[in-house]
Backbone as a chain_set.jsonl record, in Angstrom:
{"seq": "XXXXXXXXXXXXXXXXXXXXXXXXXXXXXXXXXXXXXXXXXXXXXXXXXXXXXXXXXXXXXXXXXXXXXXXXXXXXXXXXXXXXXXXXXXXXXXXXXXXXXXXXXXXXXXXXXXXXXX", "coords": {"N": [[70.184, 89.141, 139.866], [71.652, 88.913, 136.611], [71.504, 86.157, 134.465], [72.944, 84.093, 132.287], [72.835, 81.463, 129.819], [74.316, 79.113, 127.96], [74.206, 77.011, 125.194], [74.696, 74.457, 122.556], [77.112, 73.738, 121.662], [79.797, 71.366, 120.709], [81.503, 68.527, 119.408], [83.216, 68.871, 116.321], [84.504, 68.599, 112.958], [87.081, 70.251, 111.411], [86.21, 72.95, 109.062], [83.28, 72.452, 109.382], [80.371, 73.429, 110.678], [78.649, 75.343, 113.427], [75.874, 76.195, 115.541], [75.493, 78.333, 118.132], [73.556, 79.044, 121.045], [72.277, 81.363, 123.318], [70.683, 82.009, 126.236], [68.992, 84.632, 128.19], [68.209, 85.905, 131.321], [66.741, 87.551, 134.091], [67.259, 90.202, 133.508], [66.52, 93.296, 131.658], [67.274, 93.322, 129.244], [67.035, 94.152, 126.396], [68.128, 96.791, 126.397], [70.799, 96.304, 126.371], [74.267, 95.772, 125.021], [75.45, 92.885, 123.661], [77.799, 90.156, 123.93], [79.803, 87.557, 122.516], [81.952, 85.297, 124.058], [85.142, 83.652, 124.245], [87.258, 81.036, 125.75], [90.113, 79.334, 125.715], [92.033, 76.784, 126.87], [94.544, 77.493, 129.28], [94.457, 80.044, 128.573], [93.508, 83.428, 128.35], [90.433, 84.871, 128.504], [88.553, 85.783, 125.748], [87.115, 88.445, 123.738], [84.872, 87.671, 120.816], [82.941, 88.316, 119.352], [80.286, 90.761, 119.129], [77.277, 92.683, 119.712], [75.119, 95.346, 119.435], [72.444, 96.932, 121.122], [70.566, 97.898, 118.944], [71.575, 96.326, 116.799], [73.893, 96.64, 115.633], [76.929, 95.23, 114.617], [80.131, 93.445, 115.545], [83.5, 92.043, 115.081], [86.082, 89.996, 116.22], [89.185, 89.842, 114.349], [90.299, 87.139, 114.031], [87.855, 85.695, 113.505], [86.34, 87.095, 111.638], [84.115, 87.121, 108.815], [83.482, 84.401, 109.326], [82.113, 84.084, 111.376], [78.852, 84.809, 112.829], [76.833, 86.922, 114.571], [73.814, 87.296, 116.228], [70.449, 88.654, 117.378], [67.535, 88.405, 119.493], [65.315, 90.392, 120.758], [62.863, 90.234, 122.045], [62.647, 87.551, 122.541], [64.75, 87.452, 124.353], [67.254, 86.225, 123.522], [70.532, 85.261, 122.259], [72.489, 84.409, 119.487], [75.147, 82.548, 118.041], [76.545, 81.825, 114.909], [78.524, 79.793, 113.626], [80.775, 79.213, 111.035], [83.006, 77.322, 108.891], [84.655, 76.135, 110.612], [87.833, 76.243, 112.563], [90.619, 74.327, 113.945], [92.025, 75.959, 116.022], [89.635, 77.58, 117.08], [88.989, 75.98, 118.839], [87.381, 75.829, 122.077], [86.03, 76.929, 125.2], [82.917, 78.647, 125.212], [81.295, 81.546, 125.85], [78.347, 83.645, 126.742], [77.572, 87.074, 127.379], [77.121, 90.579, 128.4], [78.345, 92.774, 126.102], [80.712, 94.494, 123.943], [79.763, 97.457, 123.439], [78.781, 97.356, 126.1], [79.687, 96.808, 129.279], [80.71, 93.493, 130.444], [79.149, 91.608, 132.945], [80.824, 90.573, 135.547], [80.013, 89.044, 137.581], [78.241, 87.142, 136.511], [79.098, 85.172, 134.868], [78.439, 82.403, 132.933], [78.342, 78.646, 132.866], [79.133, 77.824, 130.225], [79.805, 76.785, 126.974], [81.235, 73.849, 125.437], [83.38, 73.902, 122.587], [84.676, 71.894, 120.229], [87.032, 71.423, 117.89], [88.45, 69.159, 115.608], [90.092, 66.96, 113.591]], "CA": [[71.463, 88.979, 139.142], [71.343, 88.378, 135.263], [71.944, 84.889, 134.128], [73.315, 83.783, 130.872], [72.718, 80.085, 129.787], [74.898, 78.639, 126.732], [74.159, 75.765, 124.61], [74.921, 74.377, 121.213], [78.431, 73.386, 121.416], [79.95, 69.99, 120.4], [82.697, 68.092, 118.603], [83.195, 68.701, 115.055], [85.726, 68.493, 112.222], [87.407, 71.441, 110.539], [85.297, 73.285, 107.879], [81.922, 72.302, 109.814], [79.403, 74.751, 111.398], [77.906, 75.102, 114.63], [75.272, 77.305, 116.023], [75.454, 78.413, 119.692], [72.562, 79.795, 121.731], [72.398, 81.87, 124.73], [69.266, 82.48, 126.954], [69.366, 85.714, 129.043], [67.262, 85.931, 132.364], [66.94, 88.41, 135.131], [67.77, 91.483, 132.805], [65.514, 93.659, 130.672], [68.014, 92.623, 128.026], [66.875, 95.076, 125.082], [69.013, 97.96, 126.499], [72.223, 96.115, 126.683], [74.934, 95.078, 123.928], [75.943, 91.486, 123.983], [78.763, 89.563, 123.126], [80.208, 86.008, 122.509], [83.539, 85.368, 124.391], [85.67, 82.114, 124.3], [88.564, 80.897, 126.558], [90.991, 78.203, 125.462], [92.796, 76.122, 128.0], [95.802, 78.118, 129.687], [94.484, 81.29, 127.801], [92.632, 84.509, 128.823], [88.838, 84.935, 128.023], [88.671, 86.969, 124.557], [85.774, 88.626, 122.846], [85.047, 87.12, 119.428], [81.645, 88.965, 118.492], [79.546, 91.669, 119.788], [76.198, 93.369, 118.914], [74.629, 96.466, 120.127], [70.917, 96.797, 121.243], [70.213, 98.268, 117.809], [71.773, 95.291, 115.962], [75.265, 96.659, 114.927], [78.012, 94.063, 115.028], [81.63, 93.708, 115.708], [83.811, 90.699, 115.223], [87.366, 89.798, 116.272], [89.856, 89.746, 113.196], [90.245, 85.857, 113.902], [86.57, 84.909, 113.027], [85.46, 87.714, 110.704], [83.749, 86.254, 107.56], [83.239, 83.069, 109.513], [81.041, 83.895, 112.57], [77.86, 85.814, 112.704], [76.148, 87.181, 115.822], [72.411, 87.809, 116.173], [69.865, 88.507, 118.555], [66.014, 88.623, 119.247], [65.18, 91.189, 121.994], [61.648, 89.742, 122.506], [63.059, 86.065, 123.05], [65.943, 87.561, 125.072], [68.295, 85.288, 123.314], [71.582, 85.653, 121.275], [73.101, 83.229, 118.765], [76.435, 82.704, 117.244], [76.577, 81.066, 113.795], [80.066, 79.497, 113.352], [81.002, 78.547, 109.872], [84.326, 77.152, 108.552], [85.437, 76.037, 111.891], [89.153, 75.583, 112.51], [91.063, 73.78, 115.301], [92.046, 77.16, 116.557], [88.459, 78.005, 117.54], [88.43, 75.087, 120.34], [87.312, 76.646, 123.413], [84.465, 77.135, 125.822], [82.102, 79.829, 124.619], [80.437, 82.22, 126.724], [77.831, 84.999, 126.339], [77.503, 88.019, 128.377], [77.06, 91.685, 128.176], [79.671, 92.879, 125.502], [80.556, 95.451, 123.008], [79.457, 98.826, 124.157], [78.214, 97.174, 127.451], [80.543, 95.916, 130.185], [80.398, 92.245, 130.921], [78.791, 91.504, 134.258], [81.805, 89.719, 136.008], [79.379, 88.294, 138.589], [77.371, 86.291, 136.122], [79.602, 84.213, 133.843], [77.856, 81.075, 132.956], [79.174, 77.625, 132.453], [79.755, 78.149, 128.926], [79.233, 75.35, 126.071], [82.505, 73.542, 124.784], [83.425, 73.736, 121.285], [85.953, 71.226, 120.0], [87.255, 71.474, 116.387], [89.544, 68.432, 115.594], [90.06, 65.781, 112.806]], "C": [[71.016, 88.397, 137.848], [72.034, 86.854, 135.382], [72.087, 84.551, 132.69], [73.593, 82.053, 130.905], [73.236, 79.615, 128.335], [74.609, 77.369, 126.518], [74.531, 75.741, 123.301], [76.156, 73.838, 120.898], [78.521, 71.925, 121.119], [81.268, 69.752, 119.777], [82.291, 68.136, 117.083], [84.383, 68.842, 114.387], [86.055, 69.808, 111.481], [86.657, 71.52, 109.354], [83.598, 72.983, 108.439], [81.561, 73.336, 110.469], [78.671, 74.209, 112.702], [77.121, 76.44, 114.964], [74.883, 77.358, 117.57], [74.261, 79.306, 119.904], [72.914, 80.209, 122.997], [71.001, 82.566, 125.101], [69.47, 83.458, 128.156], [68.097, 85.821, 129.94], [67.622, 87.029, 133.432], [67.548, 89.984, 134.622], [66.553, 91.962, 131.879], [66.089, 93.455, 129.248], [68.218, 93.72, 126.873], [67.88, 96.239, 125.039], [70.438, 97.729, 126.16], [72.813, 95.703, 125.168], [75.162, 93.742, 124.483], [77.161, 91.057, 123.252], [78.968, 88.115, 123.515], [81.769, 86.056, 122.927], [83.773, 83.795, 124.366], [86.966, 81.966, 125.212], [89.091, 79.434, 126.307], [91.729, 77.821, 126.627], [94.268, 76.912, 128.13], [95.593, 79.754, 128.968], [93.47, 82.463, 128.464], [91.25, 84.598, 128.147], [89.022, 86.112, 126.98], [87.307, 87.117, 124.009], [85.82, 88.352, 121.485], [84.015, 87.903, 118.751], [80.933, 89.476, 119.407], [78.321, 92.176, 119.027], [75.336, 94.216, 119.837], [73.087, 96.112, 120.438], [70.257, 97.16, 120.07], [70.787, 97.315, 116.662], [73.229, 95.612, 115.159], [76.285, 95.846, 115.643], [79.37, 94.509, 114.869], [82.304, 92.31, 115.816], [85.395, 90.847, 115.498], [87.899, 89.204, 114.823], [89.983, 87.939, 112.963], [88.911, 84.974, 113.35], [85.724, 85.818, 111.905], [85.334, 86.926, 109.287], [83.39, 84.949, 107.884], [81.964, 83.063, 110.595], [80.108, 85.113, 112.295], [76.869, 85.719, 114.007], [74.808, 87.824, 115.6], [71.85, 87.835, 117.393], [68.298, 88.74, 118.565], [65.839, 89.112, 120.759], [63.837, 90.754, 122.737], [61.968, 88.484, 123.207], [64.17, 86.216, 124.018], [66.889, 86.36, 124.808], [69.248, 86.006, 122.193], [72.134, 84.499, 120.718], [74.744, 83.56, 118.225], [76.551, 81.615, 116.281], [78.094, 80.81, 113.551], [80.19, 78.76, 112.141], [82.562, 78.395, 109.61], [85.237, 76.872, 109.759], [86.857, 75.565, 111.84], [89.526, 75.151, 114.043], [91.444, 74.81, 116.257], [90.618, 77.734, 117.305], [88.18, 77.028, 118.78], [88.522, 76.041, 121.292], [85.988, 76.462, 124.094], [84.068, 78.578, 125.423], [81.12, 80.165, 125.656], [79.55, 83.197, 126.26], [77.605, 85.637, 127.713], [77.223, 89.338, 127.778], [78.439, 91.903, 127.32], [79.576, 94.095, 124.638], [80.594, 96.666, 123.8], [78.937, 98.733, 125.575], [79.376, 96.428, 128.071], [80.052, 94.877, 130.522], [80.087, 92.411, 132.426], [79.655, 90.373, 134.793], [81.265, 88.792, 136.962], [78.689, 87.091, 138.044], [77.905, 85.324, 135.011], [78.973, 82.948, 133.962], [78.713, 79.965, 132.92], [79.944, 77.49, 131.199], [79.205, 76.709, 127.977], [80.758, 75.211, 125.317], [82.382, 73.396, 123.405], [84.841, 73.106, 120.922], [86.014, 71.153, 118.402], [88.332, 70.528, 116.178], [89.205, 67.234, 114.445], [90.511, 64.697, 113.098]], "O": [[70.151, 87.522, 137.831], [72.882, 86.506, 136.203], [71.141, 84.832, 131.954], [74.309, 81.466, 131.716], [72.395, 79.794, 127.454], [74.691, 76.549, 127.433], [74.731, 76.818, 122.74], [76.282, 73.431, 119.743], [77.514, 71.226, 121.228], [82.074, 70.671, 119.626], [81.282, 67.587, 116.64], [85.367, 69.188, 115.041], [85.111, 70.386, 110.942], [86.404, 70.54, 108.653], [82.719, 73.414, 107.693], [82.384, 74.167, 110.851], [78.256, 73.078, 112.952], [77.581, 77.557, 114.73], [74.111, 76.57, 118.116], [73.966, 80.192, 119.101], [73.701, 79.597, 123.72], [70.394, 83.419, 124.454], [70.134, 83.043, 129.106], [66.993, 85.829, 129.393], [68.803, 87.342, 133.584], [68.189, 90.736, 135.357], [65.734, 91.166, 131.42], [65.378, 93.436, 128.243], [69.324, 94.102, 126.492], [68.399, 96.644, 124.0], [71.197, 98.612, 125.762], [72.054, 95.369, 124.257], [75.064, 93.523, 125.69], [77.497, 91.508, 122.157], [78.494, 87.556, 124.505], [82.636, 86.68, 122.314], [82.911, 82.919, 124.44], [87.679, 82.964, 125.314], [88.456, 78.461, 126.715], [92.036, 78.729, 127.399], [95.043, 76.935, 127.174], [96.548, 80.527, 128.885], [92.576, 82.013, 129.18], [91.253, 84.254, 126.966], [89.534, 87.192, 127.276], [86.507, 86.198, 123.837], [86.802, 88.771, 120.874], [84.196, 88.168, 117.563], [80.805, 88.893, 120.483], [78.313, 92.112, 117.797], [74.903, 93.773, 120.901], [72.59, 95.072, 120.007], [69.118, 96.694, 120.061], [70.408, 97.591, 115.524], [73.611, 94.924, 114.212], [76.479, 95.769, 116.856], [79.772, 95.527, 114.306], [81.79, 91.455, 116.537], [85.961, 91.817, 114.994], [87.29, 88.328, 114.209], [89.782, 87.467, 111.844], [88.965, 83.837, 112.883], [84.687, 85.418, 111.378], [86.232, 86.266, 108.764], [82.989, 84.226, 106.972], [81.06, 82.228, 110.624], [80.44, 86.145, 111.711], [76.275, 84.706, 114.376], [74.692, 88.799, 114.856], [72.354, 87.299, 118.381], [67.824, 89.294, 117.573], [66.129, 88.44, 121.748], [63.747, 90.917, 123.954], [61.606, 88.324, 124.373], [64.592, 85.186, 124.544], [67.258, 85.611, 125.713], [68.945, 86.953, 121.467], [72.278, 83.532, 121.465], [75.288, 84.656, 118.093], [76.657, 80.473, 116.729], [78.806, 81.774, 113.27], [79.713, 77.625, 112.143], [83.335, 79.242, 110.057], [86.38, 77.317, 109.861], [87.134, 74.581, 111.155], [88.933, 75.506, 115.062], [91.174, 74.541, 117.428], [90.844, 78.453, 118.278], [87.284, 77.252, 119.593], [89.407, 76.886, 121.419], [85.017, 75.912, 123.575], [84.87, 79.509, 125.346], [80.335, 79.398, 126.213], [79.947, 83.74, 125.228], [77.484, 85.075, 128.802], [77.061, 89.309, 126.558], [79.488, 91.368, 127.678], [78.511, 94.708, 124.56], [81.388, 96.842, 124.724], [78.67, 99.744, 126.225], [79.966, 95.536, 127.462], [78.908, 94.954, 130.97], [80.687, 93.251, 133.097], [79.289, 89.226, 134.536], [81.912, 87.779, 137.228], [78.483, 86.114, 138.764], [77.094, 84.731, 134.299], [78.954, 82.395, 135.062], [79.915, 80.229, 132.94], [81.118, 77.131, 131.111], [78.387, 75.858, 128.327], [81.344, 76.142, 124.763], [81.395, 72.823, 122.945], [85.917, 73.626, 121.217], [85.017, 70.823, 117.76], [89.398, 70.995, 116.579], [88.115, 66.661, 114.465], [90.41, 63.755, 112.312]]}, "num_chains": 1, "name": "protein.A"}
């Protein structure tokens, strides 16, 4: 079973930046699209950014121009650079297959908490 382990979250002020990391194991990784998802309290999980195996990216309208997703197939890692953070970005962030690859519903990790507050 594929495993996703997220890290890098924290408590920051509006306008600050964070870089989230995801390490993938139990997968050949390089053939799959990857995504970053987030879930705020009482809300559904939503896809915020995705990247195909060849590096094409897509972003939710709410984060366009502020977030950047990247990957390294050799390291089997995915990152999410988050700039100009807003309070509404507060959520638990998860990585999984995404974009043109369907998420593995059995393999959601614990995620990493991002809290944006002044």
